C-alpha positions in Angstrom: 0.0 0.0 0.0 1.6 3.2 -1.2 1.7 6.5 0.7 -0.9 8.9 -0.6 -0.4 12.6 0.1 -3.2 15.2 -0.2 -2.8 18.7 -1.7 -1.1 21.4 0.3 -3.7 23.3 2.4 -6.1 20.4 2.5 -8.4 20.8 5.5 -8.6 18.0 8.1 -11.2 18.1 10.7 -14.3 16.5 12.4 -18.0 17.2 12.6 -20.5 17.0 15.5 -24.1 18.2 16.1 -25.5 20.1 19.1 -28.3 17.7 20.2 -26.0 14.7 19.9 -23.2 16.0 22.2 -24.1 19.1 24.1 -26.5 17.8 26.8 -27.7 20.6 29.1 -31.1 20.4 27.6 -32.7 22.4 30.4 -29.8 24.6 31.4 -29.3 28.4 31.0 -32.6 29.1 29.3 -32.6 26.5 26.5 -36.0 25.7 25.2 -37.3 22.2 24.2 -36.7 20.9 20.7 -38.7 18.5 18.6 -36.1 15.8 19.6 -36.8 16.4 23.3 -40.5 15.8 22.6 -40.0 12.9 20.2 -37.6 10.9 22.3 -38.7 12.0 25.8 -37.4 14.5 28.2 -33.8 13.9 29.3 -33.1 11.6 26.3 -30.3 14.0 25.0 -29.0 14.8 28.5 -26.2 14.6 29.5 -25.1 13.1 26.1 -21.4 14.0 26.1 -21.9 17.1 28.2 -20.0 19.1 25.6 -21.8 22.1 27.0 -19.8 21.8 30.2 -16.7 20.0 28.9 -16.1 21.8 25.6 -12.7 23.1 26.8 -11.5 19.5 27.3 -12.9 18.6 23.9 -11.1 21.5 22.2 -7.9 20.4 23.8 -8.4 16.9 22.4 -9.0 18.3 19.0 -5.8 20.4 19.3 -3.8 17.3 20.4 -5.1 15.5 17.3 -3.9 18.3 15.0 -7.3 19.1 13.6 -7.5 22.2 11.4 -11.4 22.5 11.4 -14.3 21.7 13.6 -17.8 21.7 12.2 -20.4 22.1 15.0 -24.1 22.9 14.9 -25.8 25.7 16.7 -28.9 24.7 18.8 -31.8 26.9 17.6 -33.7 26.3 20.8 -30.7 27.3 22.9 -30.4 30.6 21.1 -34.2 31.3 20.5 -36.1 29.1 23.0 -39.4 30.0 21.4 -38.1 29.8 17.9 -38.2 33.6 17.4 -38.5 36.7 19.5 -36.6 36.5 22.8 -32.9 35.9 22.4 -31.3 33.7 25.1 -28.0 35.4 26.0 -26.5 32.5 27.9 -27.1 30.2 25.0 -25.2 32.5 22.6 -22.5 33.0 25.3 -21.8 29.3 25.1 -21.0 29.4 21.3 -19.1 32.6 21.9 -16.8 30.8 24.3 -16.5 27.7 22.0 -15.5 29.8 19.0 -12.9 31.7 21.0 -11.4 28.4 22.4 -11.2 26.9 18.9 -9.5 29.9 17.5 -7.0 30.0 20.4 -6.2 26.4 19.6 -5.7 27.1 15.9 -8.8 25.3 14.8 -11.2 27.0 12.3 -14.8 26.9 13.4 -17.3 25.8 10.8 -20.9 26.6 11.9 -24.0 24.6 10.9 -27.2 26.5 11.7 -29.6 23.5 11.5 -29.0 19.9 12.4 -32.6 18.7 13.0 -33.4 20.3 16.4 -36.3 22.6 15.5 -37.7 24.5 18.6 -40.8 22.7 19.7 -42.7 26.0 19.9 -42.3 26.3 16.1 -43.4 22.7 15.6 -46.5 23.5 17.6 -47.2 26.3 15.1 -46.9 24.0 12.1 -43.2 23.2 11.9 -41.6 22.9 8.6 -44.9 22.3 6.9 -45.6 26.0 7.7 -44.0 28.5 5.3 -43.5 31.0 8.1 -40.9 28.6 9.7 -38.6 29.4 6.8 -38.7 33.2 7.6 -38.2 32.5 11.3 -35.1 30.5 10.3 -33.7 33.5 8.4 -34.2 35.6 11.5 -32.4 33.0 13.6 -29.5 33.0 11.2 -29.1 36.8 11.5 -29.1 36.5 15.4 -26.3 33.9 15.3 -24.3 35.7 12.7 -24.4 39.0 14.5 -22.8 37.3 17.5 -20.3 35.0 15.8 -19.8 36.3 12.3 -16.7 38.3 13.1 -14.8 35.0 13.9 -16.6 32.2 12.0 -15.5 32.2 8.3 -17.5 29.3 7.0 -21.3 28.8 7.4 -23.6 26.0 6.5 -27.3 26.6 6.6 -28.7 23.0 6.8 -27.4 19.6 7.5 -29.1 16.8 5.4 -32.5 18.3 4.8 -33.6 15.0 3.1 -33.3 13.2 6.5 -35.1 16.0 8.4 -37.9 16.1 5.8 -38.5 12.4 4.9 -37.4 10.5 8.0 -39.1 13.0 10.1 -42.3 13.6 8.2 -42.8 10.6 5.9 -41.5 7.4 7.6 -41.7 8.9 11.1 -38.6 7.4 12.5 -37.1 10.8 13.3 -38.6 13.8 15.0 -41.2 15.1 14.8 -42.4 11.5 14.0 -45.0 12.3 11.3 -46.1 9.9 8.5 -47.4 12.1 5.8 -45.9 12.2 2.3 -47.5 15.6 1.7 -45.9 17.1 4.8 -42.5 15.6 3.8 -42.5 17.2 0.4 -43.8 20.5 1.7 -41.3 20.5 4.5 -38.4 19.7 2.1 -39.4 22.8 0.0 -39.7 25.0 3.1 -36.2 23.9 4.3 -34.8 24.8 0.8 -36.6 28.1 1.1 -35.1 28.7 4.5 -31.7 27.9 3.1 -32.2 30.6 0.4 -33.6 33.2 2.9 -30.8 32.6 5.4 -28.1 32.6 2.7 -29.4 36.0 1.6 -29.3 37.2 5.3 -25.8 35.9 5.8 -24.6 37.5 2.6 -26.1 40.9 3.6 -24.2 40.8 6.8 -20.9 40.0 5.1 -20.5 36.2 5.5 -17.2 35.1 3.8 -18.3 31.6 2.8 -21.7 30.0 3.0 -23.2 26.8 1.7 -25.3 23.8 2.6 -24.6 20.1 3.6 -26.4 17.3 1.7 -26.4 13.6 2.3 -25.8 12.1 -1.1 -25.6 8.5 -2.3 -25.0 7.1 -5.8 -28.1 5.1 -6.8 -27.1 1.8 -8.5 -28.5 -1.5 -9.6 -27.3 -4.7 -8.0 -25.2 -5.5 -11.1 -23.5 -2.1 -10.9 -22.4 -2.8 -7.3 -20.0 -5.4 -8.5 -19.0 -3.6 -11.7 -19.6 0.1 -11.9 -18.8 0.1 -15.6 -22.0 -2.1 -16.1 -24.8 -0.2 -17.8 -28.2 0.2 -16.2 -30.6 -2.5 -17.6 -33.4 -0.9 -19.5 -36.1 -2.2 -17.2 -34.3 -0.6 -14.2 -33.5 2.8 -15.7 -36.7 4.6 -14.6 -36.4 3.2 -11.1 -32.8 4.4 -10.7 -33.7 7.8 -12.0 -36.7 8.2 -9.8 -34.9 7.3 -6.6 -32.0 9.6 -7.6 -34.5 12.4 -8.1 -36.1 11.8 -4.7 -32.9 11.4 -2.7 -30.2 13.5 -4.5 -31.6 15.8 -7.2 -34.5 17.0 -5.1 -31.9 19.1 -3.2 -29.0 19.4 -5.7 -31.0 20.9 -8.5 -32.8 23.6 -6.6 -29.6 24.7 -4.7 -27.2 24.5 -7.7 -29.5 25.1 -10.7 -32.6 26.9 -9.2 -35.1 24.2 -10.4 -36.6 20.9 -9.5 -36.0 17.8 -11.6 -38.8 17.5 -14.2 -39.5 13.9 -13.2 -39.9 14.9 -9.5 -42.6 17.4 -10.0 -45.4 14.9 -10.8 -44.5 13.0 -7.6 -44.7 16.1 -5.5 -47.9 17.2 -7.1 -49.5 13.8 -6.6 -48.6 13.7 -2.9 -48.8 17.4 -1.9 -49.9 19.5 -4.8 -47.6 22.4 -6.0 -49.3 25.3 -4.2 -46.5 25.5 -1.6 -43.9 26.4 -4.4 -44.4 30.1 -4.9 -43.1 32.2 -7.7 -39.6 33.4 -7.0 -38.8 30.6 -4.5 -36.5 28.7 -6.7 -34.6 31.8 -7.8 -34.0 32.5 -4.1 -33.0 28.9 -3.3 -30.7 28.8 -6.3 -28.5 31.8 -5.3 -24.8 30.8 -5.7 -23.1 29.1 -2.7 -19.4 29.0 -1.9 -19.2 25.4 -0.7 -21.3 22.2 -0.9 -20.9 19.9 2.0 -21.1 16.2 1.0 -22.0 13.6 3.6 -21.3 10.1 2.2 -21.8 6.8 4.0 -23.2 4.2 1.6 -24.8 3.8 -1.8 -28.5 3.0 -2.5 -29.2 -0.1 -4.6 -32.6 -0.5 -6.4 -34.2 -2.3 -9.2 -37.6 -2.3 -10.8 -40.1 -4.6 -9.0 -43.7 -4.0 -10.2 -45.3 -5.5 -7.1 -43.1 -3.6 -4.6 -44.9 -1.0 -2.4 -43.5 2.4 -1.8 -40.8 2.8 0.8 -42.3 5.2 3.4 -39.1 7.3 3.3 -39.4 7.6 -0.5 -43.0 8.7 -1.3 -43.6 7.8 -4.9 -41.3 4.8 -5.0 -44.0 2.3 -5.9 -42.6 -0.5 -8.1 -39.1 0.0 -6.9 -37.3 -2.7 -4.8 -34.6 -1.4 -2.4 -31.9 -4.1 -2.5 -29.3 -5.3 -0.1 -25.7 -4.5 -1.1 -23.3 -7.6 -1.4 -20.4 -6.3 0.6 -19.1 -5.9 4.2 -21.3 -3.8 6.4 -21.0 -1.6 9.5 -22.6 -2.4 12.8 -25.7 -0.5 11.6 -25.9 -2.7 8.6 -24.8 0.0 6.2 -22.8 -1.5 3.3 -19.2 -0.4 3.0 -18.5 0.8 -0.5 -15.6 3.4 -0.8 -15.9 3.3 -4.6 -19.3 4.9 -4.1 -17.6 8.1 -2.9 -15.4 8.2 -6.0 -18.5 7.7 -8.2 -20.4 10.4 -6.3 -17.6 13.0 -6.6 -17.1 12.2 -10.3 -20.7 12.9 -10.9 -20.7 16.1 -8.9 -17.6 17.3 -10.7 -19.1 16.6 -14.1 -22.6 18.0 -13.5 -21.6 21.0 -11.3 -18.0 21.7 -12.2 -18.1 25.2 -10.7 -19.0 24.0 -7.2 -16.3 23.7 -4.5 -16.8 20.6 -2.4 -16.0 19.4 1.1 -16.5 16.0 2.6 -18.4 17.1 5.8 -19.3 13.7 7.1 -17.9 10.2 6.6 -17.4 7.6 9.2 -18.8 4.3 10.6 -20.5 2.7 13.5 -18.7 -0.4 14.8 -19.0 -2.2 18.1 -16.0 -1.1 20.2 -14.4 -3.1 23.0 -12.6 -1.3 25.8 -9.6 -3.3 26.8 -6.8 -2.7 29.3 -4.5 -1.4 26.5 -7.1 0.7 24.7 -9.8 0.5 22.0 -8.5 -1.3 18.9 -11.1 -0.2 16.4 -9.3 -1.6 13.3 -12.5 -1.7 11.3 -13.1 2.0 11.7 -9.6 2.7 10.6 -10.0 0.5 7.6 -13.3 2.2 6.7 -11.8 5.7 6.9 -8.6 4.7 5.1 -10.4 3.1 2.2 -12.6 6.2 1.8 -9.7 8.5 2.0 -7.9 6.5 -0.8 -11.1 6.8 -2.9 -11.1 10.6 -2.1 -7.5 11.0 -3.1 -8.2 9.3 -6.4 -11.1 11.6 -7.0 -8.9 14.6 -6.4 -6.4 13.3 -8.9 -9.3 13.1 -11.4 -10.1 16.8 -10.8 -12.7 16.8 -8.0 -12.6 20.2 -6.2 -12.6 18.9 -2.7 -11.1 21.3 -0.1 -11.2 19.1 3.0 -12.4 16.1 4.9 -14.4 16.3 8.2 -14.7 12.9 9.8 -17.9 11.9 11.6 -17.5 12.0 14.4 -15.2 13.3 17.2 -17.1 11.7 20.1 -19.4 8.8 20.7 -22.7 10.5 21.1 -26.5 10.2 21.0 -27.1 8.6 17.6 -30.6 10.1 17.3 -33.3 7.3 17.3 -30.7 4.7 17.9 -29.7 6.2 21.2 -26.4 5.6 22.9 -25.6 2.1 21.6 -24.2 3.4 18.2 -20.5 4.4 18.2 -19.3 6.6 15.4 -16.7 8.5 17.4 -12.9 8.3 17.3 -13.0 9.3 21.0 -14.8 6.9 23.3 -17.1 8.5 25.9 -18.1 6.6 29.1 -21.6 8.1 29.5 -21.6 7.3 33.2 -18.3 9.1 34.1 -18.0 11.3 30.9 -14.4 10.1 30.7 -12.9 10.5 27.2 -10.6 7.8 25.8 -8.8 8.1 22.4 -9.4 5.1 20.2 -6.8 3.7 17.9 -8.7 5.4 15.1 -8.0 8.8 16.7 -4.3 8.2 17.0 -4.3 6.9 13.4 -6.2 10.0 12.2 -3.7 12.2 14.1 -0.9 10.6 12.1 -2.8 11.1 8.8 -3.2 14.8 9.6 0.5 15.2 10.6 1.7 13.7 7.3 -1.2 15.2 5.2 -1.8 11.8 3.8 -2.0 8.0 4.3 0.8 5.7 5.2 1.6 2.2 4.2 1.0 0.2 7.4 -2.0 -2.0 8.1 -3.6 -1.9 11.6 -3.6 -4.9 13.8 -6.7 -7.0 13.7 -8.8 -8.1 16.7 -7.5 -11.2 18.6 -9.1 -14.3 19.9 -9.0 -12.8 23.4 -10.9 -9.7 22.2 -13.6 -11.9 20.8 -13.8 -13.9 24.1 -14.1 -10.7 26.1 -16.9 -9.4 23.9 -18.8 -12.7 24.0 -18.2 -13.2 27.7 -16.8 -16.7 27.2 -13.4 -18.4 27.5 -10.7 -18.3 24.8 -11.1 -22.1 24.4 -14.9 -21.7 23.7 -14.2 -19.2 21.0 -11.7 -21.5 19.5 -14.2 -24.4 19.5 -16.8 -22.2 17.7 -14.3 -20.9 15.2 -13.2 -24.5 14.4 -16.8 -25.6 13.8 -17.0 -28.0 16.7 -20.5 -29.1 17.6 -20.1 -29.4 21.4 -21.1 -25.8 22.1 -24.6 -24.7 23.1 -26.7 -22.7 20.6 -26.8 -19.7 22.9 -23.1 -19.6 23.4 -22.5 -20.2 19.7 -24.8 -17.3 18.8 -23.0 -15.0 21.3 -19.6 -15.9 19.8 -20.8 -15.5 16.2 -22.2 -12.1 17.1 -18.9 -11.0 18.6 -17.0 -12.2 15.6 -19.4 -10.3 13.3 -19.2 -7.1 15.3 -15.4 -7.2 15.6 -14.6 -8.5 12.1 -12.4 -11.1 13.6 -10.3 -13.3 11.2 -9.3 -16.7 12.8 -5.6 -16.8 13.6 -4.8 -19.7 11.4 -6.3 -17.9 8.4 -4.5 -14.7 9.3 -1.2 -16.6 9.6 -1.7 -18.2 6.2 -2.5 -14.8 4.7 0.8 -13.3 5.8 3.1 -16.2 5.8 2.2 -18.5 3.0 0.5 -17.3 -0.2 0.0 -19.8 -2.9 -2.2 -17.6 -5.1 -4.4 -20.6 -5.6 -8.0 -21.1 -4.8 -10.0 -24.3 -4.6 -13.5 -24.3 -6.3 -15.2 -27.3 -4.7 -18.4 -28.5 -6.4 -20.8 -31.0 -5.0 -23.2 -32.8 -7.3 -26.4 -30.6 -7.5 -29.8 -32.0 -7.4 -32.1 -31.7 -10.5 -32.4 -28.0 -11.4 -29.1 -26.8 -10.0 -27.0 -27.2 -13.0 -27.4 -23.7 -14.3 -26.3 -22.1 -11.1 -23.3 -24.4 -10.8 -22.4 -23.6 -14.4 -22.6 -19.8 -13.6 -20.4 -20.3 -10.5 -17.7 -22.1 -12.5 -17.8 -19.4 -15.3 -17.9 -16.3 -13.2 -15.9 -17.3 -10.1 -13.1 -18.6 -12.4 -13.2 -15.4 -14.4 -13.1 -13.0 -11.5 -10.5 -14.9 -9.4 -8.2 -15.5 -12.4 -8.5 -11.7 -13.2 -7.3 -11.1 -9.6 -4.2 -13.3 -10.3 -5.4 -16.5 -8.7 -5.1 -20.0 -10.0 -8.2 -22.1 -9.8 -8.2 -25.7 -8.7 -11.5 -27.4 -9.6 -12.4 -30.2 -7.2 -15.5 -32.4 -7.2 -16.9 -33.4 -3.8 -19.1 -36.4 -4.7 -17.8 -39.2 -2.4 -16.4 -39.7 1.1 -13.0 -40.3 -0.4 -13.1 -37.0 -2.4 -14.1 -35.2 0.8 -11.0 -36.6 2.5 -8.8 -35.6 -0.5 -10.1 -32.1 -0.4 -9.5 -31.7 3.3 -5.9 -32.9 3.0 -5.3 -30.5 0.1 -6.6 -27.5 2.1 -5.0 -28.5 5.4 -1.7 -28.7 3.6 -2.1 -25.0 2.7 -2.0 -25.8 -1.0 -4.6 -23.1 -1.5 -5.3 -19.7 0.0 -9.0 -20.0 0.1 -12.0 -22.2 -0.9 -15.3 -21.4 -2.8 -17.7 -24.2 -1.8 -20.8 -25.3 -3.6 -22.1 -27.7 -1.0 -24.5 -30.6 -1.5 -28.3 -30.0 -1.1 -28.6 -32.5 1.7 -26.7 -33.1 5.0 -23.3 -31.5 4.8 -20.2 -32.2 6.9 -17.7 -30.8 4.4 -18.4 -27.1 5.3 -17.7 -27.7 9.0 -14.5 -29.7 8.2 -13.2 -27.0 5.9 -13.9 -24.3 8.4 -11.7 -26.1 10.9 -8.7 -25.8 8.6 -8.5 -22.0 9.2 -8.3 -21.3 5.5 -10.9 -18.7 4.3 -14.0 -20.4 3.0 -17.1 -18.9 1.3 -20.3 -20.9 0.7 -23.0 -20.8 -1.9 -26.4 -20.9 -0.2 -27.6 -20.4 3.3 -26.5 -23.2 5.6 -29.0 -25.1 7.7 -27.1 -24.3 10.9 -25.6 -20.9 11.7 -21.9 -20.9 10.9 -18.8 -18.7 10.8 -18.5 -19.4 7.1 -19.9 -16.4 5.2 -22.3 -17.4 2.4 -24.0 -15.9 -0.6 -27.7 -16.5 -1.0 -30.8 -14.9 -2.6 -33.8 -13.4 -0.8 -35.9 -16.5 -1.1 -38.5 -15.3 1.4 -38.7 -11.9 -0.3 -39.2 -13.4 -3.7 -42.0 -15.6 -2.4 -43.6 -12.6 -0.7 -43.5 -10.7 -4.0 -45.1 -13.6 -5.9 -47.8 -14.1 -3.3 -48.6 -10.4 -3.1 -48.8 -10.3 -6.9 -51.5 -13.0 -6.8 -53.4 -11.3 -4.0 -53.3 -7.9 -5.8 -55.0 -9.5 -8.7 -57.9 -10.8 -6.6 -56.8 -14.4 -6.1 -57.9 -15.4 -2.6 -57.7 -19.2 -2.6 -53.9 -19.6 -3.2 -52.3 -23.0 -2.8 -48.6 -23.6 -2.5 -46.6 -26.6 -3.7 -43.3 -26.9 -2.1 -40.5 -29.4 -1.9 -38.3 -31.0 -0.9 -38.7 -29.5 2.6 -35.1 -30.4 3.7 -33.8 -27.6 1.4 -33.2 -24.4 3.3 -34.3 -22.3 0.2 -37.6 -24.1 0.0 -38.2 -23.5 3.7 -37.5 -19.8 3.3 -39.8 -19.6 0.2 -42.6 -21.3 2.1 -42.1 -18.9 5.1 -42.4 -15.9 2.8 -45.6 -17.2 1.3 -47.2 -18.0 4.6 -46.3 -14.6 6.1 -47.9 -12.8 3.2 -51.1 -14.8 3.4 -51.2 -14.1 7.2 -51.0 -10.3 6.5 -54.3 -10.6 4.6 -55.9 -13.0 7.1 -55.8 -16.0 4.7 -55.1 -19.6 5.6 -52.6 -21.6 3.6 -53.3 -24.6 1.4 -50.1 -26.7 1.2 -49.1 -29.7 -0.9 -45.7 -31.3 -0.7 -43.7 -32.5 -3.7 -40.3 -33.6 -4.9 -38.1 -31.9 -7.4 -39.5 -32.6 -10.9 -42.6 -31.6 -12.8 -44.2 -35.0 -12.4 -44.3 -34.6 -8.6 -45.6 -31.1 -9.1 -48.4 -32.4 -11.2 -49.3 -35.0 -8.6 -49.3 -32.4 -5.9 -51.4 -30.1 -8.0 -54.0 -32.8 -8.6 -54.6 -32.8 -4.8 -55.1 -29.0 -4.8 -57.5 -29.1 -7.8 -59.6 -32.0 -6.4 -62.7 -29.8 -5.6 -65.8 -30.1 -7.7 -65.9 -29.3 -11.4 -67.2 -25.7 -10.9 -65.0 -24.7 -7.9 -61.6 -26.2 -7.4 -60.0 -25.8 -3.9 -57.7 -23.1 -5.2 -57.8 -20.3 -7.9 -54.0 -19.8 -7.9 -50.9 -21.8 -7.1 -47.4 -20.6 -6.0 -44.8 -23.3 -6.6 -41.4 -23.1 -4.9 -39.6 -24.0 -8.2 -40.4 -23.6 -11.9 -40.2 -27.4 -12.4 -43.1 -27.8 -10.0 -45.0 -24.9 -11.6 -44.7 -26.6 -15.0 -46.2 -29.7 -13.4 -49.1 -27.6 -12.1 -49.9 -26.4 -15.6 -49.9 -30.0 -16.8 -52.4 -30.9 -14.1 -54.5 -27.9 -14.9 -54.8 -28.9 -18.5 -55.8 -32.4 -17.5 -58.5 -30.9 -15.4 -59.8 -28.7 -18.2 -58.8 -25.5 -16.4 -57.6 -22.4 -18.3 -54.4 -20.7 -17.2 -54.6 -18.0 -16.0 -58.4 -17.4 -16.3 -59.3 -20.3 -14.0 -56.0 -20.9 -12.3 -53.1 -18.5 -12.0 -49.6 -20.1 -11.6 -46.3 -18.6 -10.4 -43.0 -20.4 -10.1 -39.6 -19.7 -8.7 -36.2 -19.7 -10.4 -36.8 -18.4 -14.0 -35.2 -21.4 -15.6 -35.0 -21.4 -19.4 -38.2 -23.4 -19.8 -40.2 -20.8 -17.9 -40.3 -18.4 -20.8 -41.1 -21.3 -23.3 -44.2 -22.7 -21.6 -47.7 -22.0 -23.1 -48.7 -19.7 -21.7 -45.3 -18.3 -20.5 -44.7 -18.8 -16.8 -44.7 -15.9 -14.3 -41.9 -16.6 -11.9 -39.3 -15.2 -9.6 -35.9 -14.7 -11.2 -32.9 -15.8 -9.2 -29.7 -13.9 -10.2 -27.3 -16.8 -10.9 -24.5 -14.7 -12.3 -24.7 -12.1 -9.4 -24.4 -15.0 -6.9 -21.3 -16.2 -8.6 -19.8 -12.7 -8.7 -20.6 -12.1 -5.1 -19.0 -15.4 -4.1 -15.8 -14.3 -5.9 -15.8 -10.8 -4.3 -16.5 -12.3 -0.9 -13.5 -14.6 -1.0 -11.2 -11.8 -2.3 -12.3 -9.7 0.7 -11.5 -12.6 3.1 -8.2 -13.1 1.5 -7.4 -9.4 2.0 -8.3 -9.8 5.7 -11.3 -7.5 5.5 -14.4 -7.7 7.7 -16.9 -9.7 5.7 -20.5 -10.8 6.2 -22.9 -13.0 4.4 -24.6 -11.6 1.3 -28.3 -11.9 0.4 -29.1 -10.8 -3.1 -32.5 -9.6 -4.2 -34.8 -11.6 -6.4 -37.2 -10.2 -9.0 -40.7 -11.1 -10.0 -41.0 -11.6 -13.7 -44.6 -11.2 -14.7 -45.7 -13.3 -17.7 -49.0 -14.8 -19.0 -49.7 -17.4 -16.3 -50.5 -14.7 -13.7 
């Protein structure tokens, strides 16, 4: 890993927000905010007690060598009623903070709104009332008049999308409303408040002013693995719509003085357009000096006609939000540094005149306080990889003036409370003691050299996992080695600790650094009927990706007990660096035995028993839910399901998804069991169709495989039933024959190539020693003539 220096004058800093760290919610005249009301009195107190301990926190920042500190001003601390009476002690606090920052050589960057609207204004209508935008401009003037002689850079809003849509549409943030109309109206009024306050700041002589937006590239699942992949035609509209709702709803008004054309019909449908007055967009689109970019993770979507709208994205009907096949943070947010490069490239191309600053980037991981510190290697890895992506973007011409890490302190993570840890400084919320994590010391070194070094941080040890799980080192070793003599509860605790810490077993770690063969074993079991296409895709794509990464592939067939022994000997002898395993459909001991070797293994398909071996699977339950919901939406109320064999985990998950969807509509299941082929599907269907001639028991059938669905169609023809008029049929798998039946079979498409690509990427991540987790890829309902 080469050293990567940043341009001279690059600004290094951190960001925080008032409600999350200040505490003192009822001290010195502060009024209540919407978060006090939403989360309950005392929820944000004492937090980090930054209100009382800010001198200590400024000294910490100085010791770390920070050049900038972005903080937010608490509106209810300055104007307890939202307007009118100015609270002098509240302003005095920010006065002292700014002076201490300047004395320490740290530039203060002030954000005027980070989601803590005074409750008095919420009672008067909140952001859904246009008057709130004018009250915000008045508030901006009050703060600037006190601090403007010393604060050079001002941000009006932080992440208005979150405040508008999580606060007013999905209701998971304050003020906890669930109204698409209020969300769109509030978003516009926040933009208007930005324009009005920007005008007020300019009039008073502000040197630099801008806004902070949370931005995410919107990609299809295929693009997540290869960003050069084009957007499939059927997904293009879905991608554009979510991009308009999440990104361009704020980028275009601020930087171009207009709303995206495709967004206006969505706004009009939900809220009308009466709240958008003549002249608003001209005011909102006044030039800014700096755009703050908060980046954490991409958004993955694809078209799914049966998908309901996500509450946080009003107007997203027919769009499926997909899981991202990569490592994740403790909050489940996918880690994808290349998304930052993609985002900055897009901003540089579409808004080349706009100067940028990364105002938030960081990660929540579960930290363990040990006798010798907090070794948060995953946080270091996260930030380092994003900084390398940022450095590449700067080389490509992105006008990025600085990087502000989120966050300085562990704090109140809004609705997630105190259990989330984004800080590089640990806070004991009982004693308020601060403790620098390894990430803080690492960031200090980055700042000192103005760039990244070449050393890798140390990874968590077996002892760290044992401490987290509350068990002995020997117990962790038994779980890691796949031994069965561990209780389910203890196994679950150890697996959870391993996941949280990103622990790599020592044997695997030693093999990574001491003995590289650049060979990988691709181990194939004999699939049951119907699995040949997926196995073929695995061979093709896993081989292609791994050979492209410089690996030699050893293809091994696991079809007998002797072949299992031969494979184990080969792996134990460290003749390969890793294993991609396509296990048998039935009982499997090979996975457990391979896990004990300590060589990194990745598995195709969800195992029947929880395991340390990360796997790649598809959302079988979600696909079944989509298929069943499709039938229900078309008026089918007597839906039977044909499933089998029931010893397959995928079939169990598909049945579970089907049953859960029926339960939502108060319907009882009609179940028939089958084998694997169309003949057994036809036999099971004859049971379901055994009612009288005028009214069979069912008017629709969901089959857990296409082969079974084809058998259902055969049985329907024998019965003299028309498909789909008398009987709708949906399968699962989208095998080649599904599109060739008469009529063509509606089914759930399983992404074979994507599974294979995810397997290869997952193994490469493990070989690199990265924190990896299992991947679940989305399925897609393909609507054809049978339903």
